[in-house]
BAFIGU-136457 format. One record per residue (C-alpha): residue number from 1; z, y, x; residue in one letter. Coordinates in steps of 0.25 Angstrom, whole numbers, plus 5000, padded with zeros to 4 digits. Layout:
N
NUM  Z  Y  X  a
...
This chain:
437
1  4461  4994  5184  m
2  4467  4986  5173  k
3  4470  4993  5160  r
4  4480  4987  5151  s
5  4486  4993  5139  i
6  4498  4988  5132  c
7  4510  4993  5124  a
8  4524  4996  5131  a
9  4536  4999  5127  a
10  4538  5012  5119  g
11  4526  5021  5118  a
12  4522  5020  5131  f
13  4510  5011  5136  l
14  4506  5004  5148  l
15  4492  5009  5149  a
16  4486  5006  5162  l
17  4488  4994  5172  s
18  4482  4999  5186  l
19  4486  4986  5192  f
20  4490  4972  5186  p
21  4505  4972  5187  s
22  4506  4957  5187  t
23  4498  4957  5202  a
24  4512  4957  5211  f
25  4510  4965  5223  s
26  4510  4959  5238  v
27  4522  4968  5239  l
28  4530  4957  5232  y
29  4545  4958  5230  i
30  4554  4945  5229  d
31  4564  4950  5219  i
32  4572  4936  5222  n
33  4573  4938  5237  a
34  4588  4941  5240  p
35  4588  4955  5247  g
36  4573  4955  5247  g
37  4565  4967  5253  k
38  4562  4979  5244  r
39  4550  4985  5241  m
40  4548  4998  5247  p
41  4542  5007  5236  i
42  4539  5022  5235  a
43  4538  5029  5221  v
44  4532  5041  5222  a
45  4532  5054  5214  d
46  4524  5053  5202  v
47  4511  5062  5201  a
48  4512  5071  5188  l
49  4500  5076  5179  g
50  4509  5083  5169  r
51  4523  5082  5165  g
52  4536  5086  5171  d
53  4537  5087  5186  p
54  4550  5078  5187  s
55  4543  5065  5183  l
56  4536  5066  5196  s
57  4549  5061  5202  r
58  4556  5056  5189  g
59  4546  5045  5187  i
60  4547  5039  5201  p
61  4562  5041  5201  k
62  4562  5032  5187  i
63  4554  5021  5195  l
64  4562  5022  5209  s
65  4576  5020  5201  d
66  4570  5007  5194  d
67  4564  5001  5207  l
68  4577  5004  5215  a
69  4584  4996  5203  l
70  4577  4983  5208  t
71  4581  4982  5222  d
72  4566  4978  5224  l
73  4561  4991  5230  f
74  4565  5002  5242  d
75  4561  5015  5236  l
76  4556  5024  5247  v
77  4562  5039  5245  p
78  4553  5049  5238  p
79  4556  5058  5250  t
80  4548  5048  5259  a
81  4535  5049  5250  h
82  4524  5056  5258  m
83  4513  5056  5248  e
84  4513  5063  5234  t
85  4507  5056  5223  v
86  4497  5065  5213  t
87  4488  5061  5202  g
88  4476  5059  5213  a
89  4483  5045  5217  h
90  4480  5041  5203  f
91  4466  5044  5204  s
92  4461  5039  5217  g
93  4469  5045  5228  r
94  4476  5034  5236  p
95  4490  5034  5240  l
96  4493  5036  5255  s
97  4499  5022  5256  f
98  4502  5023  5271  p
99  4511  5034  5268  g
100  4519  5027  5258  w
101  4520  5015  5269  k
102  4524  5025  5279  m
103  4536  5028  5270  i
104  4539  5013  5269  g
105  4533  5010  5254  a
106  4527  4998  5252  e
107  4523  5002  5237  a
108  4520  5015  5231  v
109  4522  5019  5216  v
110  4515  5032  5211  i
111  4514  5038  5198  g
112  4506  5048  5189  l
113  4513  5054  5176  a
114  4508  5064  5166  d
115  4516  5069  5154  v
116  4509  5075  5142  r
117  4518  5079  5131  g
118  4525  5068  5126  d
119  4516  5058  5134  r
120  4517  5052  5148  l
121  4508  5044  5156  s
122  4512  5038  5170  l
123  4503  5030  5180  e
124  4511  5022  5190  m
125  4506  5014  5202  r
126  4512  5005  5213  l
127  4505  5003  5226  y
128  4506  4994  5238  d
129  4509  5004  5249  a
130  4505  4994  5260  t
131  4491  4990  5253  q
132  4488  5002  5246  g
133  4486  4994  5233  t
134  4489  4998  5219  l
135  4499  4987  5213  l
136  4503  4993  5199  l
137  4499  5004  5191  g
138  4503  5007  5177  k
139  4499  5019  5168  r
140  4510  5022  5156  y
141  4510  5031  5144  a
142  4521  5035  5136  g
143  4531  5046  5133  t
144  4539  5054  5144  p
145  4552  5048  5138  d
146  4546  5034  5141  q
147  4544  5039  5156  l
148  4556  5030  5161  r
149  4552  5018  5152  s
150  4538  5019  5159  i
151  4543  5020  5174  v
152  4551  5008  5171  h
153  4539  5000  5166  r
154  4532  5003  5179  f
155  4544  5000  5188  a
156  4544  4986  5181  n
157  4529  4985  5184  e
158  4533  4988  5200  i
159  4544  4978  5200  v
160  4534  4967  5192  y
161  4523  4971  5203  t
162  4532  4968  5216  f
163  4541  4955  5209  t
164  4534  4949  5198  g
165  4547  4952  5190  v
166  4547  4963  5179  r
167  4556  4974  5181  g
168  4568  4978  5171  v
169  4567  4993  5171  f
170  4566  4997  5156  g
171  4576  4987  5152  t
172  4589  4990  5146  e
173  4603  4986  5145  i
174  4610  4984  5132  a
175  4625  4986  5133  f
176  4639  4991  5125  t
177  4648  5002  5128  a
178  4658  5010  5121  r
179  4653  5024  5115  s
180  4661  5036  5118  g
181  4676  5034  5112  k
182  4671  5023  5102  s
183  4678  5010  5102  r
184  4665  5003  5099  g
185  4654  4999  5108  k
186  4640  5003  5107  e
187  4626  4997  5113  l
188  4619  5004  5123  y
189  4607  5002  5131  i
190  4602  5007  5144  v
191  4591  5006  5154  g
192  4593  4996  5166  m
193  4592  5009  5174  d
194  4604  5015  5168  g
195  4595  5025  5160  q
196  4594  5028  5146  d
197  4607  5023  5140  l
198  4608  5024  5125  r
199  4617  5020  5115  k
200  4611  5009  5105  v
201  4622  5007  5094  t
202  4632  5018  5090  d
203  4640  5012  5078  n
204  4654  5014  5085  r
205  4657  4999  5084  s
206  4656  4987  5094  f
207  4642  4984  5098  n
208  4642  4973  5107  l
209  4633  4961  5115  f
210  4619  4968  5115  p
211  4608  4957  5118  r
212  4593  4962  5120  w
213  4581  4954  5112  s
214  4571  4948  5121  p
215  4561  4959  5117  d
216  4572  4970  5121  g
217  4570  4976  5106  q
218  4583  4972  5101  w
219  4598  4972  5104  l
220  4607  4961  5098  a
221  4622  4965  5098  y
222  4635  4963  5090  t
223  4641  4975  5082  s
224  4654  4977  5075  f
225  4649  4989  5068  r
226  4651  4983  5053  t
227  4665  4978  5057  g
228  4660  4964  5059  t
229  4652  4959  5072  p
230  4637  4957  5068  a
231  4625  4955  5079  v
232  4614  4965  5077  y
233  4600  4966  5083  l
234  4596  4981  5086  r
235  4583  4986  5089  n
236  4584  4994  5102  v
237  4573  5004  5099  s
238  4574  5006  5084  t
239  4589  5003  5081  g
240  4586  4994  5070  a
241  4596  4984  5069  e
242  4598  4970  5061  k
243  4610  4960  5060  e
244  4607  4946  5066  v
245  4619  4939  5067  v
246  4627  4939  5054  r
247  4636  4926  5054  t
248  4649  4924  5060  g
249  4661  4933  5065  g
250  4659  4938  5079  s
251  4645  4938  5086  k
252  4637  4941  5097  a
253  4624  4941  5102  p
254  4621  4933  5115  g
255  4606  4935  5116  g
256  4592  4932  5110  f
257  4582  4920  5112  s
258  4570  4924  5121  p
259  4561  4924  5110  d
260  4571  4934  5102  g
261  4571  4925  5090  v
262  4586  4921  5092  w
263  4600  4929  5095  l
264  4610  4920  5100  y
265  4624  4925  5096  a
266  4640  4920  5097  g
267  4645  4920  5083  v
268  4659  4917  5080  s
269  4664  4909  5066  q
270  4678  4905  5063  a
271  4683  4908  5077  g
272  4671  4901  5084  n
273  4659  4907  5091  s
274  4646  4899  5092  d
275  4633  4905  5097  i
276  4621  4906  5087  y
277  4607  4910  5088  r
278  4601  4919  5076  v
279  4587  4922  5073  r
280  4585  4936  5076  v
281  4575  4936  5064  v
282  4581  4929  5051  g
283  4595  4928  5057  g
284  4596  4912  5056  a
285  4606  4908  5066  s
286  4609  4894  5072  e
287  4621  4889  5082  k
288  4618  4886  5096  v
289  4632  4884  5102  v
290  4644  4881  5095  e
291  4657  4875  5100  g
292  4672  4877  5101  w
293  4676  4891  5105  g
294  4667  4903  5108  l
295  4652  4902  5111  d
296  4648  4916  5114  v
297  4637  4925  5122  s
298  4624  4916  5121  p
299  4614  4920  5130  a
300  4600  4914  5128  p
301  4592  4909  5141  s
302  4579  4916  5144  p
303  4571  4903  5139  d
304  4579  4902  5126  g
305  4583  4888  5129  r
306  4597  4889  5132  r
307  4609  4899  5130  i
308  4620  4903  5139  a
309  4634  4906  5131  f
310  4648  4909  5132  v
311  4658  4899  5128  s
312  4674  4896  5129  d
313  4673  4881  5126  r
314  4678  4878  5139  s
315  4691  4887  5138  g
316  4685  4900  5143  s
317  4671  4908  5141  p
318  4660  4901  5149  q
319  4645  4902  5150  i
320  4637  4889  5144  y
321  4623  4886  5143  v
322  4616  4878  5132  k
323  4602  4875  5130  t
324  4599  4878  5114  i
325  4598  4866  5106  g
326  4604  4856  5116  v
327  4619  4851  5115  a
328  4629  4856  5126  g
329  4630  4868  5135  e
330  4633  4869  5150  t
331  4644  4879  5155  r
332  4637  4887  5167  i
333  4650  4896  5171  s
334  4659  4890  5180  t
335  4675  4892  5182  g
336  4686  4894  5173  a
337  4684  4909  5170  g
338  4676  4916  5161  y
339  4661  4918  5158  a
340  4653  4926  5148  t
341  4641  4933  5145  s
342  4630  4925  5150  p
343  4616  4932  5152  s
344  4602  4923  5156  w
345  4594  4928  5168  s
346  4579  4930  5163  p
347  4575  4918  5171  a
348  4587  4910  5164  g
349  4592  4905  5178  d
350  4604  4913  5179  r
351  4615  4916  5168  i
352  4624  4929  5170  a
353  4638  4929  5164  y
354  4651  4935  5166  t
355  4661  4927  5173  s
356  4676  4930  5175  r
357  4682  4928  5190  s
358  4694  4932  5195  g
359  4699  4941  5185  g
360  4686  4948  5184  r
361  4672  4946  5177  f
362  4659  4945  5185  l
363  4645  4943  5183  v
364  4639  4928  5188  a
365  4625  4921  5185  t
366  4624  4906  5184  v
367  4613  4897  5183  a
368  4612  4890  5168  p
369  4615  4878  5173  d
370  4629  4884  5179  g
371  4625  4883  5194  s
372  4624  4895  5204  g
373  4634  4904  5198  s
374  4634  4917  5205  r
375  4642  4930  5204  e
376  4633  4942  5202  v
377  4643  4955  5198  a
378  4657  4956  5200  s
379  4667  4968  5203  a
380  4682  4968  5209  t
381  4685  4979  5200  d
382  4679  4975  5186  g
383  4671  4967  5178  d
384  4657  4962  5177  c
385  4652  4956  5164  e
386  4642  4955  5155  d
387  4628  4952  5163  p
388  4615  4953  5158  s
389  4602  4950  5166  f
390  4591  4959  5168  s
391  4576  4954  5163  p
392  4572  4952  5178  d
393  4584  4942  5180  g
394  4587  4952  5192  r
395  4600  4960  5188  s
396  4612  4959  5179  l
397  4618  4970  5170  v
398  4633  4968  5168  y
399  4645  4976  5164  t
400  4655  4980  5174  y
401  4668  4983  5169  r
402  4682  4988  5175  k
403  4693  4996  5168  r
404  4688  5007  5160  d
405  4674  5007  5166  y
406  4662  4999  5162  s
407  4648  4999  5167  a
408  4635  4991  5167  l
409  4629  4987  5180  k
410  4616  4979  5184  i
411  4617  4970  5196  i
412  4606  4963  5203  s
413  4608  4947  5202  l
414  4611  4945  5217  d
415  4621  4956  5215  g
416  4616  4964  5226  r
417  4613  4976  5217  r
418  4621  4984  5207  q
419  4620  4996  5198  r
420  4628  5002  5187  t
421  4619  5003  5175  l
422  4629  5011  5165  v
423  4643  5016  5166  s
424  4652  5026  5158  g
425  4651  5019  5146  l
426  4664  5013  5141  v
427  4663  4998  5140  d
428  4651  4995  5143  a
429  4646  4981  5143  g
430  4638  4969  5138  s
431  4625  4973  5144  p
432  4612  4967  5140  a
433  4599  4968  5149  w
434  4586  4970  5140  s
435  4574  4961  5142  p
436  4563  4966  5151  g
437  4552  4976  5146  r
């Protein structure tokens, strides 16, 4: 048994590792295999010491919903479960693995929860049902209102155990939308599972273009709340803010350098828009891209060596890629249409963007050298815009619009899976997916 105590998000601790999570299971899932086999997994009702009886089914419900979103697992329905998990299974009694195999499960998750006042303890285990071996075990401590976050963390551990790639549960999407009858737009944040929707700003002005810092602690955005546009940094946890881009007329953040030192932004002066990078601490700025026309929407690559950006130097907005500090840039969008909103994949091998085709906007991806363009999301009755990659690179969040309706949707990179994340808000748009946590 291996013990490791480390600080975790919020107040809860990852207090005990029962099995090294870096050791991949023999039940390995190839996430790159098209139409690959899903892992049959059973998530049993949680055994309870003390606490609300609804936790017994509520905890596995959160975990099952998470795993279902990945398209990597087949959940064995609870009605098929033949064994009731008790506290004794955490103190020496073995599970009846042949019974779990009989109902088709190749992996089994069990849990033990206990609530004392404002303290929650939760132990979760993942077993290989075929070999009867423990693959993963974690103990968490925190408060009851951190339950969803804790279960998301264990879901990420399960995905990592089977794939070697961290899950994205617990990450969030920042976006803009109109609030009530206000003519302005506010910033909102929602969990990637569609839960915990909350308003970030409330100044009845136009707050636009949210962009996450690499540590997920700050949002950069443009606000018109003083009457003129300014770029602010807002601490997501505390609400503390500071102005970071002071020069120029219109300005909009594009993204942070991977180390968080620089914020890239499109800044207009004297009718011309160029791309600058500004030191987050100190505010010193330098011009990165300049030329005739408008240069906007800078998106730094994951290694920080290149940026993708939008320019109308060819007559219409198109996507270009430039190596920082090297003269020249390469146009990577094709055709005579319209291309905007570049977003790099975490691996740096694809760039998602908005393209106009046949009078409609769609989401496509392309390699950084302009090869291999592929359509990902389109609609015959509306527009698909503003893509942003998930931290694992397997999905995109984007805006779907049609007359008097807008929604945020998440789609797998191969286009096979899609779901609505947020609907019902007016003029929702500009989604930005937070870094992994």
